[in-house]
C-alpha positions, 0 to 999 in steps of 0.5 A: 500499500502507498501513502498519498505523498507516495502516490503525489510522486509517481504520478506528479500530482500534489498531495493536495490535488489527491485529497481534492481528487478523494472529495471530486471524484475523478481520482484513483481509488482510495482505501481508508485505514482509520484516519490513514489514507493509502492506495494499492498500486493496482490502482495507481497503474489502472487509473494512469493506464485510463487516463493515458491520452495519445493527443492533447484534443482526445475529449475528456468526455470520452473517459470521465462522462458528461462534461460540465458545461457554465451553461449548467451549473447557471442553470443548476444555480437558477433551478437552486434560487427559484 
């Protein structure tokens, strides 16, 4: 099992980014052991493979679901205010 700091070094992401991904989703699967967060190396490899791209124009929608547009966010906010 790997701690957040080790995964940050492997992926090139900051520990803070990994923390945010745990809250918002989209990051690698993790395991909570009490207050400690650990990652299975196989899950890190799978997540890295799933995020592999062949060009900068590759659509994220193909891999992560529907995009969140400004129009969708604004529509959601106006519905909440009503």
